[in-house]
MARVO-707940 format. One record per atom (N, C-alpha, C, O): x, y, z. Coordinates in pm, whole numbers, plus 50000, padded with zeros to 5 digits. Example, Ala and Ser with C-alpha at 12.3 -4.5 7.8 and 13.67 -1.06 7.14 Angstrom:
2
513194943150780 512304955050780 513204967050780 514244966850846 512854977550708 513674989450714 512905000350787 513415011450804 
This chain:
418
802037021108219 800467022808250 799437012408195 798227012008221 799957006208136 799146998608037 798986986208184 797816983008204 799676981908247 799216973808377 798276976808476 797786968308549 797936992108482 797316998808584 796037001908540 795707008708443 795166994608644 793916996408606 792997007408596 793377015208684 792027012408540 791397025908508 790687024408644 790427014508714 790427039208658 789327044508803 788377039908768 787897030608833 787727044808653 786487039908661 785807026008603 784627024208573 786897016708595 786917006008595 786716994608730 786086984408759 787597003008781 788276999808909 786936999909020 786566990209086 786347013009021 785227016009114 783917008609049 782887006309113 784077005808935 782426994908895 782766978908936 781916970408962 784276976808934 784086963109018 784326963809148 784656953309204 784226975809225 784396975109401 782926973309411 782406966009496 782356979309333 780746986009367 779896969409313 779056963409381 780376965509193 779506952209146 779566942909320 778506938309363 780336941909368 780586929609486 780166936609622 780386929209718 779526950809660 779246953409738 777386954709769 776466960409711 777486946809881 775846947609901 775116956209954 776036964009978 774206961509994 773266972910030 773356965110206 773526953310236 773206974510273 772846966610407 771486966610435 770536971710377 771566959510539 769886956910627 769726967710646 770356977410607 768196966310756 767626977310832 767806976310977 767786964711018 767996986611077 767546981111212 766466994011243 766157004011177 766096989711357 764947003611452 766017009211537 766967003811592 765617021411532 766327038511587 765427043211697 764327037911690 765547050511782 764697059611818 765117072811655 766147075211593 764047076511648 763437086111575 764607100911585 764687107511481 765237104411676 765977114811670 767827110511563 768587117411495 767787095011608 769147092811563 769307085311422 770287078911383 768007087911354 767767083011229 768067094111125 767897093211004 768627106711208 769197117811119 770297114711043 771147107011088 770447122010880 771357116710814 771447103710807 772597099610793 770277092810815 770247080010757 769087079410656 768237088110643 769167066310574 767967060310487 766907055410543 767227044810597 765737057810559 764537055710604 764347038610531 764207036310411 764387030110622 763687014910551 761897011810566 761387000710579 761447020310562 759977017410584 759367030710523 759857041810545 758047028210431 757137040910461 756507041310596 756267033210686 756307055410569 755647064010734 754387069510680 754327076810581 753487066010745 752157069610707 751427081410832 751707080110951 750807088810799 749737095910957 749067089111002 748157083610941 749477086611183 748127082711235 746997089811254 745957085511304 747257104611200 746017113511174 745977123211150 747027122411085 745617136811137 745587145911054 746737157411172 747007157011292 747177167811042 748257171911121 747877190511033 748117195210922 747427194011116 747657196211210 746467188311298 745887182911204 745867184911393 744627176411454 743447182311488 742407177311532 743877198511451 742457206011453 742467219111414 743517224711385 741157226011408 741607239211325 741917245311407 741377242011512 742727255311416 743517268111515 743667278711420 743457281511302 744247284811560 744567303911496 746197302211468 747137297111528 746027308311359 747927306711335 748027325011395 748937330911337 747627329611448 747867343111515 746977342511669 746167335111726 747717355111692 747027362511833 746107369811774 746197377311677 744997366411855 743827376611829 742407371711879 742147365311981 741627375911792 740117369911834 739257360111725 739077363611609 738787347611780 738267338611695 736627354411645 736207364811696 736427348411556 734927354111534 734247348511408 734917340411344 732817352111354 731957347911269 732567359511171 732377370711216 733247359111051 733547365510964 732267377210895 732267388610849 731387367710918 730197379410864 730117386510948 729147393310916 730577391111067 729727400511163 730677409211145 730237419411197 732037412111090 732477425011053 733077425710902 734217428110864 731717422410816 732227422710713 732507437110677 733457438210601 732027446610705 731997462510688 732957470310815 732887481810859 733637461410845 734937468710956 735817481310860 736267476010759 736097493510866 737267498810888 737417505310988 736727502311085 738357516310999 739447519511116 738267533611136 738167536911255 737387541911038 736757546311039 734907545011078 734087553411115 734827534111058 733587524711152 734147512611213 734197502811138 734587511211330 734987496411377 733967490111421 733177495411498 733827478311380 732957471711486 732527464311638 732597452011640 732357467011686 732497463411815 731397448511853 730167448311841 732497434211912 731927424711969 731757423012115 732247431512189 731057412412167 731067410412272 731797398012296 731577387312239 733137401412429 733907390612426 733457381212525 733167386412632 733287365412515 732767357412596 733647346712633 733387339912732 734687344412563 735727334012605 737047336312607 737597345712550 737587327612676 739247328012622 740037316012625 740037307012709 740867317712493 741657304412464 742867301512445 743387298512338 743417302212564 744717300512577 745457286412478 744797276012473 746767286812406 746927273312364 747087261512462 747517263212576 746757251012419 746827237512520 745607232412556 745347220912589 744517246612543 743127245712610 742297239912474 742527237812355 741007238712586 739697232112472 738107244312520 737497245712626 737967250112401 736967259112407 735677251712460 735317240412426 734877262112573 734027253412642 732447260012609 731417257512671 732627269812481 730847271612422 731127272612308 732277270312271 729877277412198 730197279012087 729867295712043 728947302112095 730837301111936 730947314111927 729207315611843 728757308911750 728737323911898 727087330411835 727617345211779 728527352411818 726687346711673 726747360211631 726617371311700 725607374711763 727997379411685 728297395111768 729127388311850 729427395711944 729617378411859 730787368911974 732037367911947 732407361711848 732817373412023 734227369012003 734887359912112 734137356412203 736407354912116 736627348812187 738027347612196 738547337812141 738887357612267 740567361012251 740927346512222 740167336812224 742187346812195 742747334712107 744107333812068 744647341811992 744967318712148 746087324812091 746497315711980 745847305911944 747647319911926 748547309811829 748447293911889 748857290011998 747797286011784 747817271911816 746877266111902 747017254811950 745707274911928 744677275612037 743667266511925 743787268911805 742807257411964 741707255411890 740937263411828 741157275211853 740097261511754 738967274511728 738047263511782 737987251211789 737227277011822 735827272711900 734887271111793 735037275411679 733667263111848 732377257811736 732057272611684 732437282511746 731257273211554 730927286911533 731847298811492 731387308411431 733407297811533 733977301411448 734587304011330 735417295111314 734597312511230 735167305911095 736447313411065 737327307411002 736637325011101 738067331911142 738567339911230 737697344411305 739857344211256 740387351311346 740877365111268 741077367511150 740967372211377 741057391311356 742437393711448 742497396211568 743507392111356 744337394711449 744797407011523 744457417811475 745547407011639 745157414011780 745477430911748 745097439911824 746057432611651 746867443911619 745507449711550 745187459711615 744667447611451 743237450511374 742447452811493 741307453311449 742397454711628 741307455811690 742017466011790 743047472411769 741077466111924 741447480312026 742247476812109 742947484712171 742267460312128 742767454912269 744227453412281 745057453112190 744397452412411 745937454912446 745917444412530 744857441512587 747117437012551 747127429012634 748897426012660 749547427812557 749847421312799 750797420312770 751107402412792 750587394612872 752127400312691 752377385012648 753097376312812 754197378412864 752407370212840 752237360212945 752067365713083 752877362313168 751197373013110 750987380713252 748897376413234 748317370613142 748457380913335 747247373913361 746337390113321 745397394713387 746877395513210 745897404213211 744187399213202 743837388613149 743117410513274 741977404913268 741097405113141 741627413313066 740197400813091 739987400612968 738967409812923 737937407912989 738847418212843 738137429312768 736917423112813 737027411612858 735497429712809 734367428512787 733627426612656 732827417912619 734287440212578 734497441712438 735607445112331 736787447612359 735087444812206 736637447912142 736297454012001 735567447611926 736667462811975 736267475411850 737337465111711 738457460711736 736747463611595 737587457011539 737687464411386 736827464011297 738607469311383 738987482411236 738997477711073 738957484510971 739057466211090 739197455410957 738387448210939 738087442511044 737407442910798 737117431110756 737977416110743 739167418610722 737767404710749 738787397110648 737497385310668 736527384310743 738107376910551 736757365810540 737047351510575 738137348210623 736247344610556 736307330810609 737347324110603 738017323210500 737537320310677 739067311310697 740507318210692 741567312010678 740357333810708 741127337410716 742067335910905 741537336311015 743617334010868 744217333410992 743937315611075 744277313111191 743357306810992 742727294211036 743697285610955 744047287910839 744067275711027 744717264210991 743797252611011 743207249111114 743807247510895 741927236510935 742977222810983 744197221110976 742177216911018 742457200711089 742787193510923 742067194810824 744047186010934 745067183710823 745247190310692 745497184610586 745057205210713 745497211310620 747057209210561 747247212610444 748377202910651 749217201210620 749297188210580 749877185510475 748637176710673 748567162310636 747517158210686 747087162610793 746717146010593 745777139010617 746467125710684 747557120310666 744967121810797 744827105810862 745247098110713 744667098910605 746747088810758 746777079110673 747577082810531 747837073110459 747827090410504 748877103410442 749977095410401 749937087110492 750897092010331 752067089110327 752827099110357 752587108810285 753697101010438 754637113010483 755937111810394 756397119010305 756417098310460 757927094310390 758057085310351 757627075110405 758897085410211 758767069510119 759967065610207 760777071510279 759657049310157 761077038510206 762357047310090 761987053009987 763807046810135 764597052710053 765287068910096 766427073410089 764077074310139 764137089110169 765737091710241 766317081110262 766487103910279 767267107710345 766467112910471 765347118010457 766897111810561 766207120110698 767417130910746 768587130410782 766077143710717 766617153210723 766177161610867 765217155910919 766517170710924 766007175311013 764367174710995 763717168011075 763607182910873 762397181810850 761627173010857 760467174410894 762157162010821 761617146810873 761907144211004 761307134811054 762527149111057 762547145211221 761457153911285 760687148911367 761397162911259 760207173311289 758577169511239 757587173711300 758507161811133 757137152511131 757407140811183 756487136211250 758107136111177 757767123111280 757317126511401 756197124011445 758347133211464 757737140311585 756127144911588 755247143211673 756147150111487 754487157011485 753437149611452 752277153911451 753867135211418 752647126911404 753337110911479 753157099211446 754037116111576 754437102111720 755067092511644 754647081411677 755937091911550 756587078511515 758077080511586 758957085711518 758307077211694 759237077611789 760207068211783 761077067811869 760177058911673 761017047111686 760737043411500 759587042911456 761797041411420 761487042111260 762897031011202 764077030911236 762357025111131 763387012511079 764417020510965 763777025910875 765467021610957 766517030110914 767707017010850 767867005910903 768447022210722 769247016010679 770757014010757 771627022310733 771047003210846 771947002510947 773127008410883 773507004710772 773847020210973 775507026110939 776167014610930 776127004711004 776997017510796 778307007310798 779287006410898 779557017610942 779926997010952 780856995511074 782026993810989 781996985110901 783287002711010 784497001410930 785737001511014 786297011111065 786026989411017 787796989411060 788756997410999 788876999910879 789537001811109 790697011111044 792157009511099 792547014111207 792967001911004 794126996111076 795537006611040 795317009510922 796427011411066 797577014511002 798507007711020 798347002111129 799337005210980 800606999610987 802097003810910 802367008210798 802727000811004 803957009611042 804747009411151 804207012011259 806247006111148 807047003311248 807177018511309 807187021511429 807257026911199 807317042911217 806467053211315 806697063811373 805387044311303 804197050211376 803867050011515 803827040011586 803577065611561 803237064511706 801987070111757 801517078211677 801507069011831 799747076011837 800247091111866 801417094711873 799237098111881 799017112111863 799567117312014 800037128512032 799457109812092 799587111812261 801237112112303 801867117712392 801567103612199 803237095112214 804327108112213 803967114812116 804947111612246 806647114012238 807297112812133 808127103712131 807187119312044 808327115911901 809547115711927 810117124911985 810307101611876 811647097611881 812197095711726 811617089911634 813477102311726 814207097111619 813477083311524 813207071511548 813367091411422 812657080411304 811097079711294 810497077611189 810497081511415 809137082811448 808297089811365 809007098911322 806967091111308 806217100111288 804827098311350 804427086711339 804097105611405 802507103311475 801657097911370 801827101411254 800817090211399 799817081211315 798837089611254 797787084111286 798517100511180 797457107811134 796527098411025 795327100111002 797197090610981 795917086210906 794957078210934 794047078210851 794817070111042 794087062711127 792947073811147 791847071111098 793127088011225 792277095311263 791937103411149 790917110111165 792467104411046 791607111310936 790967103110839 790507109010741 790837090610846 790217080510812 788917081910893 787787083010846 789227081810999 787807078311105 787307090111031 786317088710958 787837100811040 787187113911008 786247113810891 785317121610874 786507106410832 786257105210650 785157098010676 784047103110660 785377079010740 784157076810773 783037084310837 781897084610790 783437090810955 782067093011016 781187108610944 780017112210947 782377114210888 781837124310784 780947116810690 780027123810649 780947103210639 780367097910536 778927086610607 778407076510560 778637094710744 778017082610812 777997071410874 777137066510947 779257066910833 779327053710924 780037056211047 780167067111103 780437046011077 781297040511211 782567034411242 782767022411225 783597044111295 784897040411250 785257032411393 784757034511503 786127024011362 786947010911443 788057015011431 788657010811332 788667023011506 790507022911516 790787009811569 790057005411658 791777002711523 792756991611567 794106992811551 794796995011452 794346991111671 795686993811713 796616994711570 796196990111464 797646999811581 799056999511483 799266990011463 799046982611559 799856982211322 800516969211316 801846973411240 802266978911138 802246967211356 804116963911321 803976958311165 803026951411128 805166962711073 805436952110989 806126939711018 807336938410995 805646933511051 805696918011114 804776912811063 803856920811042 804586902811033 803786889410959 802586888311073 801436892611061 803206880611194 802586879011293 801656896911360 800426896811364 802156905911391 801646913311397 800566919711338 799636924311405 800626920611175 799286923311078 798766909911085 797616912011048 798806903211097 797816889211130 796976891411223 795796889611191 797206894711334 796746896711458 795706907511456 794496906011476 796646923611419 795526930911363 794396930811303 793316935411340 794646926011220 793076917211126 792516909711144 791416910911090 792716897811220 791896892111269 790826897311384 789606895611390 792056907011504 791216921311557 790106926211520 789116927611593 790226930211352 789696939011280 788306931111266 787326938511258 788076918311263 787386903911173 786516904311310 785296903611323 787526905811409 786566903511567 784986911511586 783886909311636 785796922711504 784636937511505 783426936411437 782506944611439 783506923911365 782236921211251 781836934011195 780756939811208 782926937511129 782826951710988 782206947410882 782176936010838 781606958810836 780926956810671 781936960110616 781896959110493 783476966210689 784636970510541 785726973410672 785626977210789 786716969610588 788166966410662 789016974310579 789026971210460 790036987510631 790336998010567 792016998910634 792397003510742 792666993410539 794646996910605 795027007910514 794637010510400 795997014610602 796487021910549 798527019910562 799207019710665 798907018910438 800197017410440 800617001910393 799806992910416 801506999610348 802206990010320 801666979110189 801906967210164 801056986510140 800486981109991 801066985109910 800746980909799 802456997209921 803346996309795 804396982409732 804056972209792 805216980409660 806016975309641 807256972409722 808166980509740 807186956509785 808116959209885 807326953209990 807076941210005 806836966010082 806066964410224 805146958310179 804646950910264 804676958010081 803026954810057 803226934310078 802266926510074 804476930810096 804496915810085 803776910010193 802936901210176 804146915710329 803736914010441 802416916410450 801916905410476 801596924010444 799776928610399 799276914710261 798196909110280 799896911610169 800036903910080 799246890710131 798116886710102 800736882910261 800376875910297 799426869210384 799026857710363 799066876410479 798046880410549 796796877410501 796146867610537 796346888310392 795376888310286 794966877910204 793826876810160 796166867810178 796196858310072 795216844910153 794336837410112 796066847010316 795726839910423 794366839210460 793806829410508 794076845910445 792576853910580 791276856510447 790076855410471 791806859910319 790566860710174 791876861310031 792666853609978 791516873510021 792156873609883 792386891109795 791506899709806 793316892909736 793126905009677 793036906509525 794036905509453 791716909009476 790966912109397 791716921709238 791486919309120 792566931809296 793096942009267 794136948609323 794216949409445 795116954509232 796326961009304 796506972309198 795996971009087 797126981909225 797896994709144 796856997209060 796566988208981 796037010509057 795317018708994 795867029508908 797027031408945 795537037808805 795887043208734 795637058308728 795347065708634 795817060208838 795977075808944 796457080209033 796767074409136 796697098408990 797877098709118 797407111709166 797357121509091 797017112309312 797957102809382 797037089409438 795827088109457 798267079409456 797347069809536 797647056509420 796977046209430 798417057409340 798637039809270 798977029709334 798827019209270 799387028709433 799207012909500 798237014409603 798247015909725 797107013209483 795857008909630 795506991709620 795806986109514 795056986009699 794506967709704 793036970109739 792486977009824 792546961509639 791356957309695 790636943709682 790596937909574 790176939609777 789826926209764 788816924009943 788106931810006 789256910209968 788116905110090 788986898210186 789816889810150 788816901210294 789236898410414 787976889510490 786976894610541 788296874410484 787016869310582 785986875710570 785296882710645 785936870110387 784216874210357 784186888510331 783606891010226 784716901010407 784536913410430 785336922310343 786566922510344 784296932510239 785866939010177 786536947610239 786296953310345 787886948910131 788496954610237 789566959610124 789936952710030 790016974110156 790886983710125 792066986310188 792146988310309 793256986310091 794626990610107 794667001210053 794667002409931 794707013810161 795107024510108 796377026810112 796977021210203 797127035110023 798877043610028 798767045510217 797927046810305 799857044910202 800267053710361 800027069410346 799247076010415 800977074910227 801267093910217 799657094410260 798737086910227 799667107810358 798467112310347 797247114310233 796087110010231 797907121510153 796837130710079 796377116409983 795187113509975 797357108809919 796947094709869 795987086609912 795107082609837 796067083010048 794857079710154 793817087010162 792867079210157 793497096110170 792537105010174 791747109510047 790597114010049 792687107109913 792417107309778 791517094709729 790337096109696 792007085809729 791647073109746 790147067009788 789197060409744 790807076909948 789377071309990 787917077709919 786847071809906 788207089609886 787087099709813 786727091009685 785557087809670 787507087909611 787487080309493 786397067409488 785337064909432 787297061009581 786787048009610 785797044809756 784677040309781 786497048009801 785827045009949 784527046209983 783707038110025 784447060809950 783247066409981 782017068309892 781137076209928 781877060109753 781367052509675 780777041809738 779597038409723 781407037809792 781247022809858 780407023009957 779377016209956 780887034310097 780077030410192 778477039210190 777627040410279 778557044810033 776947047710021 776137041709980 774967043010015 776707030209858 776167015809846 775847010609974 774677008310006 776557009210028 775757000010186 774987007110234 774017001310282 775007021010245 774347027910346 772727031010268 771727034910329 772797027810116 771657033710040 771367045410012 770297048409959 772577056310055 772397072310054 773217072809891 774097065709843 772287087009828 772727090909726 774197099609728 774647107509811 774787094209590 775507105709610 775307116309574 774647118609473 775977128109671 775217145609645 777247150909607 777577162809607 777797144609592 779157149709527 779067161809443 778757159909325 779287173809481 779317186109356 780357186409316 781387186309382 780197187109123 781277194609088 781037200208983 780237196308898 781957213208977 781867225308873 783057222908803 783807213408828 783237231908712 784197236808604 784747247008642 784037254808705 786347251108614 786537255608658 788127256608534 788707246908487 788477272408506 789357272508450 790987274408538 791237280908639 792017264808439 793017265108533 794137281608495 794457286708388 794417285108633 795177297608616 796617293408596 797347303208615 797277283008566 798727281708517 798857267008417 798117257108422 799817268808345 799947254308291 799997243608352 800587245708458 799597230208341 799297221508398 799967204508418 799097196608453 801077199808403 801827192408384 801497174508444 801537171908564 801237165608356 800707153308436 801267142108357 801417143408235 801667128908434 802487123808379 801727110608337 802317100008360 800277110108269 799627106508224 798757100208288 797817098708210 798517095408390 797577091808456 796517099508516 796527111808509 795357091408589 793887106808623 794847108108755 795407100408834 794687126508726 795097133708876 794247137108932 793157139508879 794507138309064 793637144109098 794417159509198 795167158109294 794017171809145 795127183709203 794457189909255 793457194609201 794877192609410 794307198609478 794567214909462 795627220809449 793007220609467 793277234809402 792527246109534 791787242209624 792907258309513 791827271909571 790967273909424 791427274009310 789827275109460 788697286009358 788237295609382 787947300309492 788087300709260 787837319309318 786737320009190 786807314309080 785557330109251 784807327809172 784907347209058 784677358209108 785257345008928 785227355708837 783777360908802 782667356908836 784167370608725 782677376108644 782637361608532 781537356008530 783147358808491 782567349908380 783267334108419 783957328508333 783037328208543 783277317908593 784267315208694 785027324508720 784417305408750 785117297108844 786787298008753 786897297908631 787717298608836 789137300508787 790227286208943 790117286509066 790767280208889 791427276209023 792897272309028 793357269108919 793517272109106 794737274609075 795287264909211 794487263709303 796597258409222 796897248809272 797267253409426 797627265109437 797237245709542 797527250609641 798987250709654 799277254609768 799437249609623 801467245009596 801397235909597 800467230309538 802587227209684 802997215609683 801797204909619 800617205809655 802267194409516 801527185109495 801797173009557 801137163309520 802827171109664 803497161609745 802407152309789 801397157009841 802557138509770 801347134709886 801577131809994 801047121510036 802447139710085 802607134210200 802017152710236 802307156510349 801477160210171 801497171910208 800617173910294 800087184510259 799987169210414 798977168010472 797877181410470 796677182010446 798737190210501 797977209310490 797587214610324 797137225810298 797827205310238 797787209110110 796227203410116 795477212210074 795777195810141 794217190510145 793397198910248 792227201710223 794117203710383 793277212610492 793107226910325 792017230210281 793917230010293 794367241010210 792877241210087 792367251810050 792537231410055 792017227809889 790557231609916 790047229910026 789877237009807 788747236909764 788167228409715 786947228109729 788797219109644 788357209809582 789577199209477 790807199009488 789067194609421 790067183509362 789757188709208 788597190909176 790787190509118 791027192908961 791457181008929 792417175508983 790607175108822 790557157808755 791177162708665 790717172708612 792577156308615 792857157108454 793017145808418 793677139108498 792767141808351 792007127108258 793317122708191 794277129608156 793067107408182 793947099808193 794817100107993 794337101107880 796007098808039 796987105207913 796707118607818 796697121407698 796517124907939 796987138007951 797957143108032 797907143408155 799267148807927 800887149207996 800867166007997 801827171208053 799977173807947 799777189007931 799217194507866 799187195207743 798197203708016 797027214407985 797497228508013 797797231108130 797627241507883 797827250907892 796957261208006 795837257708042 797497272608053 796247279508173 795097283908080 795427286707965 793777285108113 792597285508073 791957276708021 790897279107963 792547263308031 791907249708041 790907252708128 790967261208217 789477241908087 788467240908175 788727228908205 789177221208119 788427224108358 788457209308398 787767203808488 788017210708587 787007195408521 786247194608619 787297194108751 788477190708755 786067200308891 786557201108955 785477192409076 784347197109091 785867180109158 785097177109308 785147190509398 786177195109448 784027195109407 784107202309573 784717194409711 784417182609731 785697202709813 785867196009927 785427202709996 785767201110113 784477213309964 783487224110042 782287229709983 782337234209868 781207229910053 780407236610059 780367247909958 781087257009998 779727251009831 780117261409734 779257277509850 779417289409823 778587273009947 778427287210001 780277292510067 780787303710068 780657283410100 782207288010120 783217293610084 784037298210163 783337293909951 783867297809850 783697312209834 782647318409851 784867317009797 784387329309781 784207337809613 783757349309606 
């Protein structure tokens, strides 16, 4: 174990050589889930004019100070103001204007009385004639049911700060202030190469000795889930010329990151290592973790490169531990990974490497408990599908009794767990 690089030190070395990407201008809807690269200020008030928050009648509040159900107050209806129209006259004392939600408040009015507090009735969407007068059976104060101009946002006010993550609420705000193009941090482009003579594509029939290439699709999905753009390169055979060609194809795509899977263990790594040495360099190889010890990191043609293990679980775990933080730094996004503590329900054994164990979680009265998903074979892809999280056994720990509390890296949202 002494010759294996510590997980934290490896990640520190990786992130030290990763530079955040620049920005690009996109349609504001395409900015969802990305980091904004500029401050955005409102070019006008929001709302832009005083408007009604209810269907009802715009009035002067002083006219109905003493209104109640026993002694309703009658006002003359002088105007109809549907949403999207402009009031044509001023409200005088003793007058009211029928008004719809979102419609501009007429001059002279300072409040709205909801329709349910009057004797008025109309069918939504119909052309019901306007009543000549209404009876109001309760009082309101000046400003009631009125949204003032600039109540939400004032003209010139900064509404989104550079570095913020654009969520659906920010999209709505950008639309509300008319900002239909924004500068955001560019999405990382990630080239993905699977290596191995034994691989066939998902659509191909299996023949003796062959397996389907699941890794490139799993990795592509992980790249997408982390806000980046996957570029799948055709599989590489375990031959020097073929591996070299695939890496050159990957570089031609002008990626920000290259990921290969398989071909980094003892023996088979020589082919990939030769190509990497031709086109760049390997900074380190072999990490003190389980699963995923044979992980390589370096640069190919000046582009950061990860050589992930070929076993499906090892590839997913090493992606989560090393590649995901790299993508977050490239795209300038904060790490929102959730960690919790849980007590193991069984004795745990390890080999002294930092171990990431697939577990199911259960919420008990006194906290969370964790049990393994069954086999911890690095080839059991279904165990990742079943897992709620990855339980982390620290380095140099070989035995933990049932009941020990350990950190869990969640793979699902908390609300999905029982």
